[in-house]
N, C-alpha and C positions, 0 to 999 in steps of 0.2 A: 752354584757355584759361589755364591758369596758367603751363604749362610751352611756353616758344615760342622759337622760334629767334631769333636776332638776324639783322637782314639790314643790308646795306651803303647801301641808299636809304634816304632819308626819306620817300620818298613815291612808289610804282610803282602804275601802273594795269595790270592785269593784260593781257596778250595772249589776249583771250577767244577761245573757239573758234568756227568757224562765222563767219567772217566774211561779214557780208550786207551788200550795198549796200542804198540807202534804197529803191530801185525794188523790191526782194526783199522788202519787209516786210509784216506782214499790216495788213490796214486794216480799223479797229475803227468804220467808217463813224459817226464823230462821237459816241459813246455817252459819257456823264458818267462821270467818274472821280474820286472824291473821295480827296485826297492830306492827310493828316494831318501837321504837323511841329511842332518845340516854338520854333523860331526863337531858339535860346540857343547856337548852335554855332559861330561865327565859325571860317571864313569858309565853312564849309558852308550855313549858313542862319541869318540875324538878321535884326535891325531896325536898317535904317540910321540910324545918329542925325541924319544931315542932313536926308533926306527923308522918314524915318518910315514907308518902303516895306519889305517883308520881301524882301529879297534873297540871294545866294550862289549858291557852285557847285551845289547840290545843286537848287535854282529854275531855274537855266541849265540844267543836264542833264535835269532832268523835262520841261522846257518843251520842249527839244527833242525828247525821246522822244513827247511828245504831238502834236508835230507830224506827225513820221516816221509815227506810228502812226494818227493821225487820230482824238485821243479829246479830248473835252473837258474841263480842268482845272477843277477846284473846290477851293481850297486853305482847310485849316481848321487851328486850334490846339489843342493840349493840352499837359498837362505829359508829361516823360518817363515818370513811375511809373505813368501811366496809357495811356501809347500802346500798347503790346504786346498788353495785353490787349482794347483797345478795337477794335483792328485784328482780333484772333482772334475778337470779337464779332461782327463785320460793322459796326461802326458807321462805317468806313473803308475804304476799298478798297486804299490803301496808304498805307506811315510812311515818313518819311526823316527821319533826326535823328544820321546817322553812327552807325548801327546795327551794333554787331560782329556778324558771323555766329558762332553757338554752337550747338552740338548740341541742348543743354536748350531754348532758344527755338524750335528746330525743331518740338518737341513743340506748340508754342502755334500758331504762325504757319509760312507758308512764306516762303523766302527769294528774292532774285533771283542772278543770277551775281554775286560779287565785283565792284564797280566801282571800288575803292579799296583800297589798303592803307596802313597808317598805324603808326608807333610810339608808344608810351607814353614821353612826356617829363616832366621835372620842372621845373616851374615854381614860381620863387620871385621875392621882391621883388630889386631891382637891386643892393642894398648888401648881400646875404645874404653872411655870410662864415664863420657857424658850423658849416657843413655844406656839401661840395660834391660829393654823390652818395648812393645809397640807403644805405650802408654806415654812412657816416658820419652819416646824418640817424636812422637807427635807433638809435645810438649815443648821438645828442643826445637824452636821455628827456625832455625839456621841450618839443621840437619838436611842433608839431601839424598835422595833414593835413587837407585839407577833401576832401571827395567828397559824389556822391550816392550814395544806397543802391542797390544792385543792378546798379550799371554797372561797367563793366570798371575805370575809375580806382578805384574801390572794392574789387575783390578784387585788385587789382595791389596797392594799397595793403596791404591784408591781409596777403597770401600771399607778395608777392615785397619789400615794403620793412620790415614789421613782423614780427610775431610769428605769423601765421596764427590770431588772435584775432580772430573778427568782430565782438566787444563792446570793442575796445581803447578806452579813453577817450581814445587819442592821435588817434582818428579823430573829426573833427566832421562832423555829416551836414546837409546841405544839402538842398533841394529843384531848385533849379537849377544848372547848370553857371555861369552868370553869377555868380550868388551865392556860389560857392565863390571865383571870381577876387577879387570885390569883398571878402571877408572876408581874403584874401591880402593885397590892398592895404592895408586898413587895419589890419593887423597881429594880426586876431583869430585866424590860422593862419599857418604858416611853409612850406606846401608845398601845391602842388595838382599832382595827374597827369592829365596830357590827352595825347589823341593827338596828334601833330605838326601836324595842321592848324588845329587850334584854339589849340594852344600858340605857335607861330608869329604867329598872327594877334594875339592880344593883346599880345605881345612887339614887335611892329611897332609897335602902336599906342599902346605906354606910355611912349615918350618917354623910354627908358632905366629906368624905373621898374619893368619887370618882366623877368626874364631866365632863359635855360634852362641847368641844370648836368647834369652826371654824365652817364652814358651811357644810351641808350635802353634800355628794361626789356623791349621784346619788340615783336610786330607784331600787328596788328589788322585782320582782312578787312570792309570796310562792304558792306552789301547794303541794297537795299529790300525792308521786309515786306509782306504780303499775307496776308488771309484763308485759312485753310486750302484747296486744292482750287481757288484762284482760276485762272480762265481768263485770267489778266492775265500770268502770270508768264511764260509760255513768249514772247509777242510783247514784251515788255519786257527779256527776255535777248536777242533777237535784235536789239532797237534798242541796246541796250548794245552789243552786238560790232560793230553798223555804226558807232555813234560811235566806236568805240578802232580800228576799220579807216581810217576816213577822216580820223584826226587831231583831231576834236573834242574828244574828253577831253584832249589834249595840248594843245589852245588854252585849255581851260577852266583847266588847271593853270596855265599862264603868266598867264591873267587873274588869278586869284584867291589865287596862292600866290607870284607873283612882282611882278606889275606893279601889284597894287592893293594900296595901304597902308590899313588899317583907321584912320579917324579922321582922314584927310588931306582 
């Protein structure tokens, strides 16, 4: 997780093996599947400020997966810090909230095949001129960075931006990703690290009050999580492959990362 090779594309969907057409997918015969999310990671999943409805890339993808596999969805909500353990304990069948695939997490839960690759980007206020990249932020010793504990942005901040000290007082901890961005907007912190999906969503909705600086700090592969040994993993993997093969994932990318502008 800490040593990642940079790549050229800001967002790339994997060409997953086993390209299955919808007619070849397993039939789960209408079984109930409980999917949990945080609704705090736009544009993957968030609450639309206009309608109050939970929407996003992951909702559209999961709804399509449920349709093709013939299972009945029930969505529930929980905090990020509780999600992985709750899925591991069997409280929910699937978790989705832009979860990075990591070897240590595989000890608790099973992952789907990757459905998205994203980069870590530096999100700052639109008028920020005191630093321009990771190196100059590290040198700016008054600069504060916001992060959720235990997340990839937290570890990237610790090991790739700062000094490797997980107790560094320059890192201010928040319970949700949305709270980190709000702290940035109000001037309580100076930097937020985010994968490219959320960073670009917030910038697009900010009217110029936020911007992205510097170079990408690495890559992350996202997957859905399941209770260990779940019989849903193989069917969902087959559905992800089918969505890639027929262009559905490309369509969702255009919808959520190009056409849709948050807050408009």
